[in-house]
PyMOL Python script that loads the backbone (N, CA, C, O; Angstrom):
from pymol import cmd

cmd.read_pdbstr("""\
ATOM      1  N   MET A   1       0.853  -1.172   0.000  1.00  0.00           N
ATOM      2  CA  MET A   1       0.000   0.000   0.000  1.00  0.00           C
ATOM      3  C   MET A   1       0.901   1.238   0.000  1.00  0.00           C
ATOM      4  O   MET A   1       1.867   1.305   0.760  1.00  0.00           O
ATOM      5  N   SER A   2       0.590   2.193  -0.832  1.00  0.00           N
ATOM      6  CA  SER A   2       1.423   3.387  -0.920  1.00  0.00           C
ATOM      7  C   SER A   2       1.222   4.269   0.307  1.00  0.00           C
ATOM      8  O   SER A   2       0.217   4.162   1.010  1.00  0.00           O
ATOM      9  N   SER A   3       2.183   5.132   0.547  1.00  0.00           N
ATOM     10  CA  SER A   3       2.110   6.003   1.715  1.00  0.00           C
ATOM     11  C   SER A   3       0.956   6.996   1.585  1.00  0.00           C
ATOM     12  O   SER A   3       0.351   7.380   2.585  1.00  0.00           O
ATOM     13  N   PHE A   4       0.652   7.409   0.360  1.00  0.00           N
ATOM     14  CA  PHE A   4      -0.469   8.326   0.163  1.00  0.00           C
ATOM     15  C   PHE A   4      -1.778   7.687   0.586  1.00  0.00           C
ATOM     16  O   PHE A   4      -2.585   8.307   1.280  1.00  0.00           O
ATOM     17  N   VAL A   5      -1.988   6.448   0.169  1.00  0.00           N
ATOM     18  CA  VAL A   5      -3.230   5.745   0.513  1.00  0.00           C
ATOM     19  C   VAL A   5      -3.304   5.514   2.016  1.00  0.00           C
ATOM     20  O   VAL A   5      -4.367   5.670   2.616  1.00  0.00           O
ATOM     21  N   ARG A   6      -2.177   5.143   2.630  1.00  0.00           N
ATOM     22  CA  ARG A   6      -2.140   4.906   4.071  1.00  0.00           C
ATOM     23  C   ARG A   6      -2.492   6.175   4.842  1.00  0.00           C
ATOM     24  O   ARG A   6      -3.264   6.129   5.800  1.00  0.00           O
ATOM     25  N   LYS A   7      -1.922   7.317   4.422  1.00  0.00           N
ATOM     26  CA  LYS A   7      -2.213   8.583   5.096  1.00  0.00           C
ATOM     27  C   LYS A   7      -3.666   8.990   4.896  1.00  0.00           C
ATOM     28  O   LYS A   7      -4.302   9.514   5.810  1.00  0.00           O
ATOM     29  N   LEU A   8      -4.186   8.748   3.705  1.00  0.00           N
ATOM     30  CA  LEU A   8      -5.579   9.065   3.426  1.00  0.00           C
ATOM     31  C   LEU A   8      -6.512   8.225   4.294  1.00  0.00           C
ATOM     32  O   LEU A   8      -7.487   8.742   4.839  1.00  0.00           O
ATOM     33  N   MET A   9      -6.220   6.945   4.422  1.00  0.00           N
ATOM     34  CA  MET A   9      -7.051   6.063   5.247  1.00  0.00           C
ATOM     35  C   MET A   9      -7.021   6.482   6.714  1.00  0.00           C
ATOM     36  O   MET A   9      -8.054   6.469   7.384  1.00  0.00           O
ATOM     37  N   CYS A  10      -5.844   6.854   7.218  1.00  0.00           N
ATOM     38  CA  CYS A  10      -5.748   7.306   8.609  1.00  0.00           C
ATOM     39  C   CYS A  10      -6.524   8.598   8.811  1.00  0.00           C
ATOM     40  O   CYS A  10      -7.119   8.814   9.867  1.00  0.00           O
ATOM     41  N   GLU A  11      -6.516   9.454   7.800  1.00  0.00           N
ATOM     42  CA  GLU A  11      -7.253  10.711   7.895  1.00  0.00           C
ATOM     43  C   GLU A  11      -8.754  10.470   7.906  1.00  0.00           C
ATOM     44  O   GLU A  11      -9.482  11.125   8.652  1.00  0.00           O
ATOM     45  N   VAL A  12      -9.220   9.539   7.089  1.00  0.00           N
ATOM     46  CA  VAL A  12     -10.652   9.273   6.976  1.00  0.00           C
ATOM     47  C   VAL A  12     -11.153   8.436   8.143  1.00  0.00           C
ATOM     48  O   VAL A  12     -12.143   8.788   8.782  1.00  0.00           O
ATOM     49  N   VAL A  13     -10.475   7.332   8.422  1.00  0.00           N
ATOM     50  CA  VAL A  13     -10.950   6.368   9.410  1.00  0.00           C
ATOM     51  C   VAL A  13     -10.433   6.679  10.801  1.00  0.00           C
ATOM     52  O   VAL A  13     -11.142   6.476  11.786  1.00  0.00           O
ATOM     53  N   GLY A  14      -9.221   7.162  10.893  1.00  0.00           N
ATOM     54  CA  GLY A  14      -8.603   7.401  12.187  1.00  0.00           C
ATOM     55  C   GLY A  14      -7.584   6.315  12.484  1.00  0.00           C
ATOM     56  O   GLY A  14      -7.410   5.375  11.708  1.00  0.00           O
ATOM     57  N   TYR A  15      -6.925   6.457  13.603  1.00  0.00           N
ATOM     58  CA  TYR A  15      -5.890   5.507  13.981  1.00  0.00           C
ATOM     59  C   TYR A  15      -6.472   4.367  14.800  1.00  0.00           C
ATOM     60  O   TYR A  15      -7.553   4.482  15.379  1.00  0.00           O
ATOM     61  N   VAL A  16      -5.732   3.264  14.838  1.00  0.00           N
ATOM     62  CA  VAL A  16      -6.043   2.138  15.711  1.00  0.00           C
ATOM     63  C   VAL A  16      -5.738   2.603  17.139  1.00  0.00           C
ATOM     64  O   VAL A  16      -4.840   3.426  17.319  1.00  0.00           O
ATOM     65  N   PRO A  17      -6.448   2.111  18.159  1.00  0.00           N
ATOM     66  CA  PRO A  17      -6.218   2.602  19.523  1.00  0.00           C
ATOM     67  C   PRO A  17      -4.757   2.567  19.988  1.00  0.00           C
ATOM     68  O   PRO A  17      -4.313   3.495  20.664  1.00  0.00           O
ATOM     69  N   TYR A  18      -4.010   1.527  19.643  1.00  0.00           N
ATOM     70  CA  TYR A  18      -2.614   1.507  20.091  1.00  0.00           C
ATOM     71  C   TYR A  18      -1.790   2.573  19.374  1.00  0.00           C
ATOM     72  O   TYR A  18      -0.798   3.052  19.923  1.00  0.00           O
ATOM     73  N   GLU A  19      -2.179   2.951  18.166  1.00  0.00           N
ATOM     74  CA  GLU A  19      -1.459   4.009  17.456  1.00  0.00           C
ATOM     75  C   GLU A  19      -1.712   5.370  18.102  1.00  0.00           C
ATOM     76  O   GLU A  19      -0.810   6.208  18.139  1.00  0.00           O
ATOM     77  N   THR A  20      -2.915   5.602  18.607  1.00  0.00           N
ATOM     78  CA  THR A  20      -3.168   6.863  19.312  1.00  0.00           C
ATOM     79  C   THR A  20      -2.380   6.906  20.611  1.00  0.00           C
ATOM     80  O   THR A  20      -1.910   7.970  21.015  1.00  0.00           O
ATOM     81  N   GLN A  21      -2.228   5.752  21.277  1.00  0.00           N
ATOM     82  CA  GLN A  21      -1.428   5.696  22.496  1.00  0.00           C
ATOM     83  C   GLN A  21       0.033   6.020  22.184  1.00  0.00           C
ATOM     84  O   GLN A  21       0.690   6.738  22.937  1.00  0.00           O
ATOM     85  N   ILE A  22       0.529   5.493  21.087  1.00  0.00           N
ATOM     86  CA  ILE A  22       1.912   5.761  20.679  1.00  0.00           C
ATOM     87  C   ILE A  22       2.091   7.240  20.363  1.00  0.00           C
ATOM     88  O   ILE A  22       3.091   7.844  20.752  1.00  0.00           O
ATOM     89  N   THR A  23       1.135   7.817  19.668  1.00  0.00           N
ATOM     90  CA  THR A  23       1.208   9.235  19.328  1.00  0.00           C
ATOM     91  C   THR A  23       1.242  10.090  20.586  1.00  0.00           C
ATOM     92  O   THR A  23       2.003  11.055  20.660  1.00  0.00           O
ATOM     93  N   ASP A  24       0.420   9.744  21.579  1.00  0.00           N
ATOM     94  CA  ASP A  24       0.425  10.478  22.842  1.00  0.00           C
ATOM     95  C   ASP A  24       1.767  10.346  23.560  1.00  0.00           C
ATOM     96  O   ASP A  24       2.274  11.321  24.114  1.00  0.00           O
ATOM     97  N   LEU A  25       2.339   9.149  23.551  1.00  0.00           N
ATOM     98  CA  LEU A  25       3.644   8.950  24.183  1.00  0.00           C
ATOM     99  C   LEU A  25       4.733   9.732  23.465  1.00  0.00           C
ATOM    100  O   LEU A  25       5.632  10.272  24.108  1.00  0.00           O
ATOM    101  N   LEU A  26       4.663   9.798  22.154  1.00  0.00           N
ATOM    102  CA  LEU A  26       5.678  10.535  21.400  1.00  0.00           C
ATOM    103  C   LEU A  26       5.555  12.040  21.622  1.00  0.00           C
ATOM    104  O   LEU A  26       6.551  12.759  21.541  1.00  0.00           O
ATOM    105  N   LYS A  27       4.352  12.521  21.900  1.00  0.00           N
ATOM    106  CA  LYS A  27       4.167  13.953  22.151  1.00  0.00           C
ATOM    107  C   LYS A  27       4.853  14.383  23.438  1.00  0.00           C
ATOM    108  O   LYS A  27       5.310  15.521  23.543  1.00  0.00           O
ATOM    109  N   VAL A  28       4.932  13.475  24.431  1.00  0.00           N
ATOM    110  CA  VAL A  28       5.585  13.808  25.697  1.00  0.00           C
ATOM    111  C   VAL A  28       7.004  13.240  25.762  1.00  0.00           C
ATOM    112  O   VAL A  28       7.570  13.097  26.846  1.00  0.00           O
ATOM    113  N   VAL A  29       7.574  12.918  24.602  1.00  0.00           N
ATOM    114  CA  VAL A  29       8.955  12.484  24.421  1.00  0.00           C
ATOM    115  C   VAL A  29       9.265  11.239  25.255  1.00  0.00           C
ATOM    116  O   VAL A  29      10.218  11.222  26.034  1.00  0.00           O
ATOM    117  N   LYS A  30       8.459  10.215  25.083  1.00  0.00           N
ATOM    118  CA  LYS A  30       8.725   8.915  25.705  1.00  0.00           C
ATOM    119  C   LYS A  30       8.929   7.896  24.593  1.00  0.00           C
ATOM    120  O   LYS A  30       8.152   6.954  24.440  1.00  0.00           O
ATOM    121  N   ASP A  31       9.998   8.105  23.817  1.00  0.00           N
ATOM    122  CA  ASP A  31      10.273   7.269  22.647  1.00  0.00           C
ATOM    123  C   ASP A  31      10.494   5.808  23.019  1.00  0.00           C
ATOM    124  O   ASP A  31       9.989   4.906  22.349  1.00  0.00           O
ATOM    125  N   LYS A  32      11.249   5.579  24.088  1.00  0.00           N
ATOM    126  CA  LYS A  32      11.587   4.207  24.455  1.00  0.00           C
ATOM    127  C   LYS A  32      10.338   3.436  24.878  1.00  0.00           C
ATOM    128  O   LYS A  32      10.162   2.277  24.500  1.00  0.00           O
ATOM    129  N   HIS A  33       9.483   4.072  25.651  1.00  0.00           N
ATOM    130  CA  HIS A  33       8.247   3.416  26.087  1.00  0.00           C
ATOM    131  C   HIS A  33       7.309   3.187  24.902  1.00  0.00           C
ATOM    132  O   HIS A  33       6.632   2.162  24.832  1.00  0.00           O
ATOM    133  N   ALA A  34       7.273   4.130  23.986  1.00  0.00           N
ATOM    134  CA  ALA A  34       6.438   3.965  22.790  1.00  0.00           C
ATOM    135  C   ALA A  34       6.909   2.774  21.968  1.00  0.00           C
ATOM    136  O   ALA A  34       6.089   2.017  21.449  1.00  0.00           O
ATOM    137  N   LEU A  35       8.215   2.601  21.845  1.00  0.00           N
ATOM    138  CA  LEU A  35       8.753   1.458  21.110  1.00  0.00           C
ATOM    139  C   LEU A  35       8.396   0.148  21.806  1.00  0.00           C
ATOM    140  O   LEU A  35       8.112  -0.848  21.142  1.00  0.00           O
ATOM    141  N   LYS A  36       8.407   0.142  23.139  1.00  0.00           N
ATOM    142  CA  LYS A  36       8.026  -1.064  23.881  1.00  0.00           C
ATOM    143  C   LYS A  36       6.566  -1.410  23.661  1.00  0.00           C
ATOM    144  O   LYS A  36       6.220  -2.585  23.538  1.00  0.00           O
ATOM    145  N   VAL A  37       5.705  -0.405  23.610  1.00  0.00           N
ATOM    146  CA  VAL A  37       4.281  -0.642  23.364  1.00  0.00           C
ATOM    147  C   VAL A  37       4.079  -1.228  21.971  1.00  0.00           C
ATOM    148  O   VAL A  37       3.307  -2.171  21.797  1.00  0.00           O
ATOM    149  N   VAL A  38       4.767  -0.675  20.986  1.00  0.00           N
ATOM    150  CA  VAL A  38       4.648  -1.177  19.616  1.00  0.00           C
ATOM    151  C   VAL A  38       5.180  -2.602  19.532  1.00  0.00           C
ATOM    152  O   VAL A  38       4.571  -3.453  18.884  1.00  0.00           O
ATOM    153  N   LYS A  39       6.301  -2.867  20.176  1.00  0.00           N
ATOM    154  CA  LYS A  39       6.902  -4.205  20.150  1.00  0.00           C
ATOM    155  C   LYS A  39       5.949  -5.231  20.757  1.00  0.00           C
ATOM    156  O   LYS A  39       5.803  -6.335  20.231  1.00  0.00           O
ATOM    157  N   ARG A  40       5.304  -4.869  21.859  1.00  0.00           N
ATOM    158  CA  ARG A  40       4.353  -5.777  22.504  1.00  0.00           C
ATOM    159  C   ARG A  40       3.172  -6.058  21.587  1.00  0.00           C
ATOM    160  O   ARG A  40       2.641  -7.168  21.583  1.00  0.00           O
ATOM    161  N   ARG A  41       2.760  -5.072  20.820  1.00  0.00           N
ATOM    162  CA  ARG A  41       1.596  -5.230  19.951  1.00  0.00           C
ATOM    163  C   ARG A  41       1.923  -5.989  18.661  1.00  0.00           C
ATOM    164  O   ARG A  41       1.146  -6.844  18.235  1.00  0.00           O
ATOM    165  N   LEU A  42       3.064  -5.685  18.038  1.00  0.00           N
ATOM    166  CA  LEU A  42       3.385  -6.256  16.732  1.00  0.00           C
ATOM    167  C   LEU A  42       4.248  -7.513  16.802  1.00  0.00           C
ATOM    168  O   LEU A  42       4.383  -8.219  15.803  1.00  0.00           O
ATOM    169  N   LYS A  43       4.829  -7.802  17.953  1.00  0.00           N
ATOM    170  CA  LYS A  43       5.553  -9.054  18.241  1.00  0.00           C
ATOM    171  C   LYS A  43       6.950  -9.183  17.660  1.00  0.00           C
ATOM    172  O   LYS A  43       7.707 -10.026  18.142  1.00  0.00           O
ATOM    173  N   THR A  44       7.341  -8.414  16.669  1.00  0.00           N
ATOM    174  CA  THR A  44       8.710  -8.500  16.166  1.00  0.00           C
ATOM    175  C   THR A  44       9.361  -7.124  16.197  1.00  0.00           C
ATOM    176  O   THR A  44       8.712  -6.097  15.998  1.00  0.00           O
ATOM    177  N   TYR A  45      10.662  -7.137  16.454  1.00  0.00           N
ATOM    178  CA  TYR A  45      11.393  -5.890  16.608  1.00  0.00           C
ATOM    179  C   TYR A  45      11.467  -5.102  15.304  1.00  0.00           C
ATOM    180  O   TYR A  45      11.360  -3.876  15.317  1.00  0.00           O
ATOM    181  N   THR A  46      11.648  -5.792  14.180  1.00  0.00           N
ATOM    182  CA  THR A  46      11.779  -5.078  12.904  1.00  0.00           C
ATOM    183  C   THR A  46      10.473  -4.394  12.521  1.00  0.00           C
ATOM    184  O   THR A  46      10.489  -3.257  12.050  1.00  0.00           O
ATOM    185  N   GLN A  47       9.351  -5.064  12.716  1.00  0.00           N
ATOM    186  CA  GLN A  47       8.058  -4.435  12.436  1.00  0.00           C
ATOM    187  C   GLN A  47       7.807  -3.287  13.405  1.00  0.00           C
ATOM    188  O   GLN A  47       7.236  -2.264  13.027  1.00  0.00           O
ATOM    189  N   ALA A  48       8.234  -3.457  14.659  1.00  0.00           N
ATOM    190  CA  ALA A  48       8.053  -2.409  15.660  1.00  0.00           C
ATOM    191  C   ALA A  48       8.866  -1.171  15.300  1.00  0.00           C
ATOM    192  O   ALA A  48       8.369  -0.051  15.418  1.00  0.00           O
ATOM    193  N   LYS A  49      10.110  -1.360  14.861  1.00  0.00           N
ATOM    194  CA  LYS A  49      10.935  -0.220  14.475  1.00  0.00           C
ATOM    195  C   LYS A  49      10.332   0.519  13.286  1.00  0.00           C
ATOM    196  O   LYS A  49      10.340   1.749  13.246  1.00  0.00           O
ATOM    197  N   ARG A  50       9.812  -0.229  12.323  1.00  0.00           N
ATOM    198  CA  ARG A  50       9.204   0.383  11.144  1.00  0.00           C
ATOM    199  C   ARG A  50       7.983   1.213  11.539  1.00  0.00           C
ATOM    200  O   ARG A  50       7.843   2.354  11.098  1.00  0.00           O
ATOM    201  N   LYS A  51       7.108   0.655  12.359  1.00  0.00           N
ATOM    202  CA  LYS A  51       5.900   1.367  12.791  1.00  0.00           C
ATOM    203  C   LYS A  51       6.271   2.564  13.660  1.00  0.00           C
ATOM    204  O   LYS A  51       5.650   3.621  13.552  1.00  0.00           O
ATOM    205  N   HIS A  52       7.276   2.412  14.520  1.00  0.00           N
ATOM    206  CA  HIS A  52       7.721   3.495  15.392  1.00  0.00           C
ATOM    207  C   HIS A  52       8.219   4.673  14.565  1.00  0.00           C
ATOM    208  O   HIS A  52       7.853   5.818  14.832  1.00  0.00           O
ATOM    209  N   SER A  53       9.047   4.402  13.564  1.00  0.00           N
ATOM    210  CA  SER A  53       9.553   5.492  12.724  1.00  0.00           C
ATOM    211  C   SER A  53       8.428   6.110  11.895  1.00  0.00           C
ATOM    212  O   SER A  53       8.439   7.314  11.638  1.00  0.00           O
ATOM    213  N   GLU A  54       7.469   5.305  11.479  1.00  0.00           N
ATOM    214  CA  GLU A  54       6.310   5.821  10.747  1.00  0.00           C
ATOM    215  C   GLU A  54       5.477   6.751  11.634  1.00  0.00           C
ATOM    216  O   GLU A  54       5.018   7.801  11.183  1.00  0.00           O
ATOM    217  N   MET A  55       5.286   6.362  12.888  1.00  0.00           N
ATOM    218  CA  MET A  55       4.492   7.179  13.803  1.00  0.00           C
ATOM    219  C   MET A  55       5.235   8.453  14.192  1.00  0.00           C
ATOM    220  O   MET A  55       4.607   9.485  14.427  1.00  0.00           O
ATOM    221  N   ILE A  56       6.560   8.395  14.264  1.00  0.00           N
ATOM    222  CA  ILE A  56       7.334   9.608  14.536  1.00  0.00           C
ATOM    223  C   ILE A  56       7.129  10.603  13.401  1.00  0.00           C
ATOM    224  O   ILE A  56       6.976  11.799  13.646  1.00  0.00           O
ATOM    225  N   GLY A  57       7.126  10.127  12.181  1.00  0.00           N
ATOM    226  CA  GLY A  57       6.899  10.998  11.028  1.00  0.00           C
ATOM    227  C   GLY A  57       5.500  11.585  11.016  1.00  0.00           C
ATOM    228  O   GLY A  57       5.316  12.731  10.605  1.00  0.00           O
ATOM    229  N   ASP A  58       4.505  10.818  11.462  1.00  0.00           N
ATOM    230  CA  ASP A  58       3.132  11.301  11.486  1.00  0.00           C
ATOM    231  C   ASP A  58       2.887  12.286  12.619  1.00  0.00           C
ATOM    232  O   ASP A  58       2.070  13.197  12.482  1.00  0.00           O
ATOM    233  N   SER A  59       3.590  12.112  13.744  1.00  0.00           N
ATOM    234  CA  SER A  59       3.314  12.962  14.899  1.00  0.00           C
ATOM    235  C   SER A  59       3.933  14.342  14.767  1.00  0.00           C
ATOM    236  O   SER A  59       3.518  15.266  15.466  1.00  0.00           O
ATOM    237  N   VAL A  60       4.923  14.507  13.884  1.00  0.00           N
ATOM    238  CA  VAL A  60       5.598  15.799  13.730  1.00  0.00           C
ATOM    239  C   VAL A  60       4.840  16.697  12.845  1.00  0.00           C
ATOM    240  O   VAL A  60       5.262  17.828  12.603  1.00  0.00           O
TER     241      VAL A  60
END
""", "prot")
cmd.dss("prot")
cmd.show_as("cartoon", "prot")
cmd.util.cbc("prot")
cmd.orient("prot")
């Protein structure tokens, strides 16, 4: 899925509850805890790092 479509879907539908939690954690500069939450949800470190960097880009 392209990044444009992904951003459009998030704009229309909204984020998944764990993604809103990550966004809130990133707003108060708790990067390490946000990564732990993503890791617990997605189960693999590589997927967690990818989602974490994606959410950092969205929160800025």
